[in-house]
C-alpha positions in Angstrom: -10.8 13.0 1.4 -9.2 10.3 3.6 -9.9 6.7 4.2 -11.5 5.9 7.6 -8.8 5.8 10.3 -9.1 2.0 10.8 -8.8 1.3 7.1 -6.0 3.9 6.8 -4.0 2.2 9.6 -4.5 -1.2 8.1 -3.3 0.0 4.7 -0.2 1.7 6.2 0.5 -1.4 8.3 0.5 -3.7 5.2 2.8 -1.3 3.4 5.3 -1.1 6.4 5.3 -4.8 6.9 5.0 -5.7 3.2 2.6 -8.5 4.4 -1.2 -8.4 4.6 -1.5 -10.9 7.4 1.2 -9.4 9.6 0.0 -5.8 8.8 -3.6 -6.6 9.7 -2.5 -8.4 13.0 -0.4 -5.4 14.1 -3.1 -2.9 13.1 -5.6 -4.9 15.1 -3.3 -5.1 18.1 -2.9 -1.3 18.1 -6.6 -0.8 17.8 -7.3 -3.2 20.7 -4.7 -1.4 22.9 -6.4 1.9 22.0 -9.8 0.5 22.9 -8.5 -0.8 26.2 -7.1 2.6 27.0 -10.4 4.1 26.0 -12.0 2.4 29.0 -9.3 3.6 31.3 -8.4 7.0 29.8 -8.5 9.1 26.7 -8.5 7.3 23.2 -6.4 8.5 20.3 -7.6 12.0 19.5 -7.0 12.0 15.7 -5.3 10.4 12.7 -1.9 11.7 13.7 -2.1 10.1 17.2 -3.3 6.8 15.7 -0.4 6.6 13.3 2.1 7.7 16.0 0.8 4.9 18.2 1.2 2.4 15.3 4.8 3.4 14.5 5.8 3.2 18.2 4.3 -0.3 18.5 6.0 -1.5 15.3 9.3 -0.2 16.6 8.8 -2.0 19.8 8.0 -5.2 18.0 11.2 -5.0 15.9 13.3 -4.1 18.9 12.2 -6.9 21.3 14.5 -9.8 21.8 11.8 -12.2 23.1 8.7 -13.1 21.1 7.1 -9.7 20.6 3.4 -9.4 21.3 1.0 -9.7 19.5 3.1 -12.2 17.6 4.1 -15.6 18.9 6.9 -16.3 16.4 9.7 -13.8 16.8 11.9 -15.6 14.2 9.3 -15.0 11.6 9.1 -11.3 12.5 12.9 -11.0 12.2 12.9 -12.8 8.9 10.8 -10.0 7.4 13.8 -7.7 7.6 13.9 -4.1 9.0 11.3 -1.4 8.7 11.3 0.7 5.5 13.8 3.5 5.5 12.8 6.8 7.1 12.7 8.3 3.5 10.2 5.7 2.4 8.1 6.2 5.5 8.1 10.0 5.0 7.1 9.4 1.4 4.2 7.1 2.3 2.9 9.4 5.0 3.2 12.6 3.0 2.3 11.6 -0.5 -0.1 8.6 0.0 -1.6 9.3 3.4 -1.8 13.0 3.0 -0.2 14.1 6.2 1.5 17.6 6.5 5.2 18.0 7.2 4.5 18.8 10.8 2.2 15.8 11.2 4.7 13.4 9.6 7.5 14.7 11.9 5.1 14.1 14.9 4.3 10.6 13.8 7.9 9.5 13.2 9.6 11.5 15.9 12.6 11.4 16.3 13.8 11.7 12.7 17.5 11.2 12.0 17.6 13.8 9.3 15.7 17.0 8.5 12.2 16.2 7.1 12.8 18.0 3.8 15.9 15.9 3.1 14.0 12.7 3.8 11.1 13.7 1.6 13.5 14.6 -1.3 15.2 11.3 -0.9 11.9 9.4 -0.8 10.7 11.1 -4.0 14.0 10.3 -5.7 13.2 6.6 -5.1 10.1 7.0 -7.2 12.3 7.7 -10.2 14.7 4.8 -9.5 15.4 2.5 -12.4 13.3 -0.7 -11.9 14.0 -2.2 -15.3 11.0 -2.9 -17.5 8.3 -3.1 -14.9 4.8 -3.1 -16.3 1.3 -2.1 -15.3 -2.3 -2.8 -16.3 -4.9 0.0 -15.9 -8.6 -1.0 -15.4 -10.6 2.2 -15.6 -13.8 3.0 -17.4 -13.3 6.7 -17.6 -11.1 7.4 -20.7 -9.6 10.7 -19.4 -8.7 9.2 -16.0 -7.2 6.1 -17.7 -5.1 8.3 -20.0 -3.9 10.4 -17.0 -2.9 7.3 -15.1 -1.0 6.1 -18.1 0.9 9.4 -18.1 1.6 9.2 -14.4 3.0 5.7 -14.7 5.1 6.4 -17.8 6.5 9.5 -16.1 8.1 7.2 -13.5 9.3 4.7 -16.1 6.6 2.0 -15.7 5.4 0.5 -19.0 1.6 0.3 -19.4 0.9 -3.1 -21.1 -2.9 -2.9 -21.1 -5.9 -0.6 -20.7 -9.2 -2.2 -19.8 -12.6 -0.7 -19.3 -14.5 -3.7 -17.8 -13.7 -6.3 -15.2 -13.7 -9.0 -17.9 -11.3 -7.1 -20.1 -9.1 -6.5 -17.1 -8.9 -10.2 -16.2 -8.1 -11.2 -19.7 -5.4 -8.6 -20.1 -3.9 -9.5 -16.7 -3.6 -13.2 -17.7 -2.3 -12.3 -21.2 0.3 -9.6 -20.2 1.3 -10.6 -16.7 1.7 -7.1 -15.4 3.9 -6.4 -12.4 1.2 -4.2 -10.9 -2.5 -3.4 -11.5 -4.3 -0.1 -11.0 -8.0 -0.5 -10.9 -11.1 1.6 -10.4 -13.6 0.1 -7.9 -16.9 1.0 -9.7 -16.8 0.0 -13.3 -19.8 1.2 -15.3 -21.9 0.6 -12.2 -21.8 -3.1 -12.8 -18.9 -5.3 -11.9 -16.1 -3.9 -9.8 -12.3 -3.8 -9.8 -12.6 -6.5 -7.1 -14.3 -8.8 -9.7 -11.5 -8.2 -12.1 -8.8 -9.0 -9.6 -10.7 -12.1 -8.3 -10.8 -13.4 -11.8 -7.0 -13.5 -12.3 -5.7 -13.5 -8.7 -5.0 -17.2 -8.4 -3.3 -17.5 -11.8 -1.3 -14.2 -11.6 -0.4 -12.7 -8.3 0.8 -9.1 -8.3 0.2 -6.0 -6.2 -3.1 -4.1 -6.8 -3.9 -0.5 -6.2 -7.5 0.7 -6.3 -8.1 4.3 -7.3 -11.7 5.0 -6.4 -14.3 7.5 -5.2 -15.7 4.7 -3.0 -13.0 3.9 -0.4 -15.4 2.6 2.2 -16.4 -0.2 -0.2 -12.9 -1.6 -0.7 -11.0 -2.4 2.5 -13.6 -4.7 4.1 -11.5 -7.8 5.0 -12.6 -9.8 2.0 -10.2 -12.4 0.4 -9.3 -10.0 -2.5 -8.2 -6.6 -1.2 -5.8 -4.0 -2.7 -2.4 -3.2 -1.4 -3.3 0.5 -1.5 -6.4 2.5 -1.9 -6.0 6.0 -3.5 -9.1 8.2 -3.1 -10.3 10.2 -6.1 -9.7 12.9 -6.9 -6.1 11.6 -6.6 -2.8 13.4 -6.7 -0.2 12.0 -9.2 2.4 12.0 -6.3 0.2 9.6 -4.3 -0.2 7.2 -7.2 3.5 7.2 -7.9 4.5 6.7 -4.3 2.2 3.8 -3.9 3.3 2.2 -7.2 7.0 2.6 -6.3 6.5 1.1 -2.8 4.6 -1.9 -4.2 7.2 -2.6 -6.9 10.0 -2.3 -4.5 8.5 -4.5 -1.7 10.6 -7.6 -1.0 7.7 -10.0 -1.0 7.0 -9.3 -4.7 10.6 -9.6 -5.6 10.6 -13.0 -4.0 7.4 -14.0 -5.8 8.8 -12.9 -9.1 12.0 -14.9 -8.5 10.0 -18.0 -7.6 7.8 -17.6 -10.6 10.7 -17.4 -13.0 12.2 -20.6 -11.6 8.9 -22.5 -11.7 8.4 -22.5 -8.0 4.8 -21.3 -8.2 
């Protein structure tokens, strides 16, 4: 099961840019261009073509010397740094987005190295030493929570809390200050993972991954949204790739540094 194309593009755009606002703006621009072409010709035929179009547009934005449309501030775009490496892009597209080897090669064409080498390199990044990075799991199904703990610990991430309700999740996030939160969306049919995140978001900012059987309910443009949505039934590789990317994103490293110096 996949996210709807529009939500999937927005999620990937946020990951590539490491910024929600910029990612959403770029995804919206690509969608607008596709809709314009729909009036004058054929629209994107499938997920692969949508993602291919997004990658081409992002490469154009990063290559332009003048202020690149749809952005007015080229200096800001340059300050974000380069795109993730090909290995990271291959990892995200294969393990998180669920594209096949052939589809990934079509989306990223041309690749500078063979696909298999890039995927191996990307997966090796998952096992990179990140120090004592920590995670909180908010999940009301004990077996799934235990499996997620194993998935995280297998990549060297310390699980500092296990919560079954939104209230417990918020308390543990404020108490333990995890580097990342993995949350189910539907918690006992009552409050949701969004409720948990909303309760601690202002006091403790960290990346959030929702692992849910209700993907359509998550990426709706609300104030509190996850960095990734992993659809149940999930693959461990998808969870690990998303976690690794979030923990390695430059914006969180900067936020962590500011927090340690009292800037936040």
